C-alpha positions in Angstrom: -98.2 -12.4 1.1 -100.7 -11.0 -1.3 -102.3 -9.5 2.2 -98.0 -7.9 3.5 -98.2 -6.7 -0.8 -101.6 -4.5 -0.2 -100.7 -3.3 3.3 -97.7 -1.9 1.6 -99.0 -0.3 -0.9 -101.4 1.6 1.0 -99.1 3.1 3.1 -97.4 3.8 -0.1 -100.5 5.8 -1.0 -101.4 7.2 2.2 -97.5 8.4 2.2 -98.5 9.7 -1.2 -101.4 11.6 -0.1 -101.1 12.2 3.6 -100.3 16.0 5.1 -96.7 15.8 5.1 -95.0 15.8 2.0 -91.4 16.3 1.1 -89.7 18.6 -2.2 -89.3 16.5 -5.6 -86.0 15.3 -4.5 -87.4 14.0 -1.3 -84.1 14.7 0.9 -82.6 18.0 -0.1 -83.7 21.2 -0.5 -83.2 22.2 -4.7 -81.4 25.4 -5.6 -82.9 26.0 -9.0 -85.4 28.6 -7.4 -88.5 27.2 -7.5 -90.7 28.0 -4.8 -92.6 25.2 -2.4 -96.0 26.5 -4.3 -94.2 25.1 -7.7 -93.7 21.8 -6.1 -97.2 20.4 -6.8 -96.7 21.0 -10.8 -93.2 19.5 -10.9 -94.4 16.3 -9.0 -97.8 16.0 -11.3 -95.2 14.2 -14.0 -93.2 12.7 -11.8 -93.8 8.4 -10.4 -95.9 8.4 -7.7 -93.7 8.2 -4.6 -92.2 4.9 -3.0 -93.5 3.4 0.0 -91.3 4.3 3.1 -89.1 1.3 3.6 -89.1 -0.3 7.4 -85.6 0.0 8.9 -83.7 -3.6 9.2 -82.1 -4.0 13.2 -78.5 -3.8 13.3 -78.1 -3.1 9.3 -80.0 0.4 8.6 -78.6 4.0 9.7 -81.0 3.7 12.8 -78.7 0.4 14.4 -76.9 1.6 17.6 -73.3 1.7 16.9 -71.4 -0.6 19.0 -69.5 0.7 22.1 -66.4 2.2 21.2 -63.3 -1.0 22.0 -61.4 -0.5 24.7 -57.5 -0.5 25.0 -56.4 -4.1 25.1 -52.4 -3.4 27.1 -51.3 -5.0 29.7 -48.9 -2.7 31.7 -46.5 -4.9 33.6 -43.3 -3.8 34.7 -40.3 -5.7 34.9 -38.5 -6.6 38.0 -35.7 -4.4 39.8 -32.4 -6.1 38.9 -31.1 -7.4 42.2 -27.8 -6.5 43.5 -25.4 -6.6 45.9 -24.1 -3.7 48.5 -21.2 -1.9 48.1 -20.6 -0.9 51.0 -20.7 2.6 50.7 -22.8 5.6 51.2 -23.9 6.1 47.7 -24.9 2.6 47.4 -26.9 3.0 50.4 -28.3 5.4 48.9 -28.7 3.6 45.4 -30.4 0.4 47.0 -32.8 2.8 48.7 -34.2 4.2 45.6 -34.0 0.7 44.2 -36.3 0.0 47.2 -38.5 3.2 46.3 -38.7 2.0 41.9 -39.7 -2.0 43.6 -42.9 0.1 45.7 -43.4 2.0 42.7 -44.0 -0.5 40.6 -46.0 -2.8 43.0 -48.2 -0.1 42.7 -48.3 0.3 38.8 -49.1 -3.8 38.5 -52.3 -3.1 41.0 -53.2 -0.6 38.5 -52.9 -2.9 35.6 -55.2 -5.1 37.4 -57.8 -2.6 38.1 -57.7 -1.7 34.9 -58.3 -5.0 33.3 -60.8 -5.6 35.7 -62.4 -2.5 34.8 -62.4 -3.5 31.0 -64.0 -6.2 31.8 -66.9 -4.8 33.6 -67.5 -1.7 31.1 -67.8 -4.8 28.3 -70.2 -7.0 30.4 -72.5 -4.0 30.9 -71.9 -2.8 27.3 -73.3 -6.0 26.2 -76.2 -6.0 28.3 -77.4 -2.1 27.5 -76.7 -3.2 23.8 -79.1 -6.2 23.8 -82.0 -4.3 25.9 -81.5 -1.8 23.5 -81.5 -4.1 20.9 -84.7 -5.3 22.0 -86.6 -2.4 22.3 -85.7 -1.4 18.2 -86.9 -4.5 17.1 -90.0 -4.7 19.1 -90.8 -1.1 17.5 -89.5 -2.5 14.2 -92.6 -4.9 14.5 -95.3 -2.5 15.9 -96.2 -1.7 19.0 -98.9 0.3 21.0 -97.8 3.8 22.4 -96.1 3.9 25.2 -96.0 0.2 25.6 -95.3 -0.9 29.5 -92.8 -3.8 28.6 -90.7 -1.3 26.5 -91.1 0.9 29.0 -89.6 -1.3 31.7 -87.2 -2.1 29.2 -86.1 1.4 28.4 -86.0 1.8 32.4 -82.9 -1.1 32.0 -81.2 0.2 29.7 -81.3 3.1 31.4 -79.8 1.8 34.5 -77.7 -0.3 32.3 -76.1 3.0 30.9 -75.8 4.1 34.5 -73.3 1.8 35.0 -71.4 2.5 32.1 -71.0 5.4 33.8 -69.9 4.7 37.0 -67.4 2.2 35.4 -66.2 5.7 33.9 -65.7 7.1 37.0 -63.9 4.3 38.3 -61.2 4.7 35.4 -60.8 8.8 36.3 -60.4 7.7 40.1 -57.7 4.9 38.7 -56.0 7.7 36.3 -55.8 9.8 39.1 -53.8 7.2 41.1 -51.5 6.7 38.2 -50.9 10.4 37.5 -49.8 10.7 41.0 -47.4 7.2 40.3 -46.1 9.6 37.4 -45.1 12.3 39.1 -43.5 10.1 41.7 -41.1 8.4 38.9 -40.1 11.1 37.9 -38.9 12.8 40.9 -37.5 9.1 41.5 -35.4 10.0 37.9 -34.0 13.3 38.7 -32.7 11.8 41.7 -31.3 8.6 40.1 -29.2 11.4 38.2 -28.6 13.8 40.8 -26.8 10.9 43.0 -24.0 10.6 40.3 -23.0 13.9 41.4 -22.2 12.2 45.2 -19.0 11.8 46.4 -17.6 8.6 47.8 -18.9 6.1 45.2 -16.7 3.5 43.5 -17.4 2.2 40.1 -20.2 -0.4 41.0 -22.1 2.1 42.3 -21.9 4.2 39.2 -22.7 0.5 37.4 -25.4 0.0 39.3 -27.1 3.6 39.9 -26.9 3.7 35.3 -28.7 0.1 35.7 -31.3 1.8 38.3 -31.9 4.5 35.5 -32.5 2.7 32.7 -35.0 0.6 34.8 -36.6 4.0 36.3 -36.7 5.6 32.7 -39.0 2.2 31.7 -41.0 2.3 34.3 -41.8 6.2 34.0 -42.4 5.5 30.2 -45.0 2.1 30.8 -46.6 4.8 33.6 -46.8 7.1 30.7 -48.5 4.9 28.3 -51.0 3.7 30.7 -51.8 6.9 31.3 -52.1 7.6 27.8 -54.6 5.0 26.8 -56.7 5.4 30.2 -57.2 8.6 28.8 -58.3 8.1 25.5 -60.6 5.0 27.0 -61.9 7.7 29.1 -63.0 9.6 26.0 -64.3 8.0 23.8 -66.3 5.9 27.1 -67.8 9.5 28.1 -69.0 10.4 24.3 -70.0 7.4 24.1 -72.1 7.2 26.8 -73.5 10.9 26.2 -74.7 9.4 22.8 -76.1 6.7 24.1 -78.1 9.1 26.3 -79.6 10.9 24.0 -80.4 7.8 21.8 -82.3 6.6 24.9 -84.3 10.2 24.7 -85.0 9.2 20.8 -86.3 5.9 21.6 -88.4 6.9 24.6 -90.1 9.3 22.2 -90.5 6.2 19.7 -92.4 4.4 22.3 -94.1 7.3 23.7 -95.7 6.7 19.9 -95.1 3.2 19.1 -93.1 3.8 16.3 -89.3 3.2 15.5 -87.8 6.3 14.4 -83.9 5.3 14.1 -80.9 6.4 15.9 -80.8 10.0 17.6 -80.3 12.6 15.3 -77.1 13.8 17.3 -74.8 10.8 16.3 -75.4 12.6 12.9 -75.3 16.7 14.1 -71.6 17.2 15.1 -71.8 19.9 17.3 -69.1 21.7 15.5 -71.9 23.6 13.5 -71.8 27.3 14.1 -74.5 27.6 16.9 -77.6 29.5 15.8 -80.3 31.0 18.0 -83.2 28.3 19.0 -85.5 31.8 19.0 -85.8 34.0 16.2 -88.2 37.0 15.5 -91.0 35.8 13.3 -90.7 38.1 10.0 -87.2 38.9 8.4 -85.5 35.1 8.7 -89.0 34.0 6.9 -87.6 35.7 3.7 -84.3 33.7 3.9 -86.3 30.2 3.8 -88.6 31.6 1.3 -86.8 33.1 -1.3 -85.4 30.7 -4.1 -85.2 28.1 -1.8 -87.6 24.4 -1.0 -88.0 23.6 1.9 -87.3 20.0 2.6 -90.2 18.7 4.5 -93.5 20.4 4.7 -95.9 19.6 7.4 -99.3 20.6 6.4 -101.8 20.7 9.4 -105.1 20.1 7.7 -106.2 17.8 10.3 -105.6 16.5 14.4 -102.9 14.7 14.5 -100.6 14.6 11.9 -98.0 11.5 11.9 -95.3 13.6 10.3 -92.5 12.1 13.1 -91.6 9.1 11.0 -91.1 11.6 7.8 -89.7 14.3 9.7 -86.5 11.9 11.0 -85.9 10.2 7.6 -85.3 13.2 6.2 -83.7 15.3 8.5 -81.5 11.9 9.4 -80.2 11.9 5.7 -79.8 15.5 5.1 -77.6 14.9 7.5 -75.7 11.9 6.3 -74.9 14.4 3.8 -74.4 17.4 5.6 -73.4 16.9 9.3 -72.4 20.2 9.9 -76.0 21.5 8.4 -78.6 23.3 10.3 -82.6 23.6 9.6 -84.8 26.6 9.3 -88.2 25.7 10.5 -91.2 28.0 9.3 -94.5 28.8 10.7 -96.6 29.3 7.3 -100.4 30.4 7.3 -102.7 31.4 4.8 -102.6 35.2 4.0 -106.7 35.1 3.4 -109.5 35.7 5.8 -110.1 38.3 7.7 -107.6 40.1 10.7 -109.0 37.8 13.7 -108.9 34.4 11.3 -105.2 35.6 10.2 -104.3 36.2 14.0 -105.5 32.8 15.5 -103.6 31.0 12.2 -100.8 32.9 13.2 -101.1 31.2 16.8 -101.6 27.7 15.9 -98.8 27.4 13.0 -96.2 29.1 15.9 -97.1 26.1 18.5 -97.5 23.5 15.4 -94.0 25.0 14.9 -92.7 24.6 18.4 -94.1 21.2 18.8 -92.0 20.2 15.7 -89.3 21.5 17.0 -89.7 19.9 20.3 -89.9 16.6 18.3 -86.8 17.2 16.7 -84.9 17.7 20.1 -86.4 14.8 21.5 -84.8 12.9 18.1 -81.4 14.3 19.0 -81.4 17.1 16.9 -79.5 19.9 19.4 -81.4 23.0 19.6 -78.9 25.1 18.2 -79.3 24.1 14.9 -82.8 25.0 14.3 -84.1 28.7 13.7 -87.7 29.6 14.0 -89.5 32.3 11.9 -92.6 32.8 10.6 -94.5 33.9 7.4 -97.6 34.2 5.6 -98.4 32.6 2.0 -101.3 32.7 -0.5 -100.6 29.7 -1.2 -101.1 28.0 1.3 -104.6 26.3 2.4 -104.3 25.7 5.9 -101.4 26.1 8.6 -98.1 24.3 7.4 -94.6 24.1 8.9 -91.7 24.4 6.7 -88.2 22.8 7.6 -85.6 24.0 4.9 -81.7 23.5 5.4 -79.2 26.2 5.8 
């Protein structure tokens, strides 16, 4: 236990002195007008930063959400009422329409059986997928080697299981097309039944049977419409779910590559309704937005090779999106203004390359590229190349 506490303390110290730092609020840009260069003085009077906590599987914000619940309704139409023939022409027409309704209802029962089977298969595939992803995340949280081949195989298995859910969605779409054809057919049958009232030569029994048939046809139409609506909702939810899980798998692949658990894809928090921003921005003009009277969400100082900024970056952006799901970000490459013209040009090139790497990391974590705007600037306070991330 003492060894564990000492490790946590070392991690905390490393984070406090590392090349990846935060503003004083740690997670949200200040609106007080202080510049990033003033952050060290403000931090001097504050207590030491707390060590980063390790997420807990299934309870933290990084836990993968459960699959959306499928509909549970069973769509079984009632049987068509049996009637005695009347011997009239209208009675024969009613018997013909009754036979067509029986055929249509048999089709609906078959669609319902197919739907229930697809639901069972989809649920089983989703359970297997989440079991595999949970195993991968649990191993990543405990710590592992970068590119662990066991996790790579599990990731491939999860990808295959998610593809099976995609096949289930395709089956739902095919079933929805069949149900839509049934809906068109029963609508035509209902109109034909109502038009039969106008035929001459009918007796009272014909109209009585016709009224019963119209009522049963109308109930069948309502049932088919409910089936189609619930099926459409299932398809919509499952399609969104699979798309989100594909982005989660992309984030997990990055975590496996680095041997470090980050959490759920940022796309689950970054809703696509935000105003689009250009992912490639000119240097200079946009930097004034971030640098003027704003404090950065994250400052990454590239004062050595292989700065381990990914986990801290994920945590900061994830928490920011929790507060403002529609937030966009300004990613600024900062270079020192001191030095010769050749040194400044070299530093500017390195800083932009670092900014591109950070942008690539964010997109691999699931943040849509149109949420990030790139720019560059120079700073007299910067001692080395830096990348600042601001919330727009």
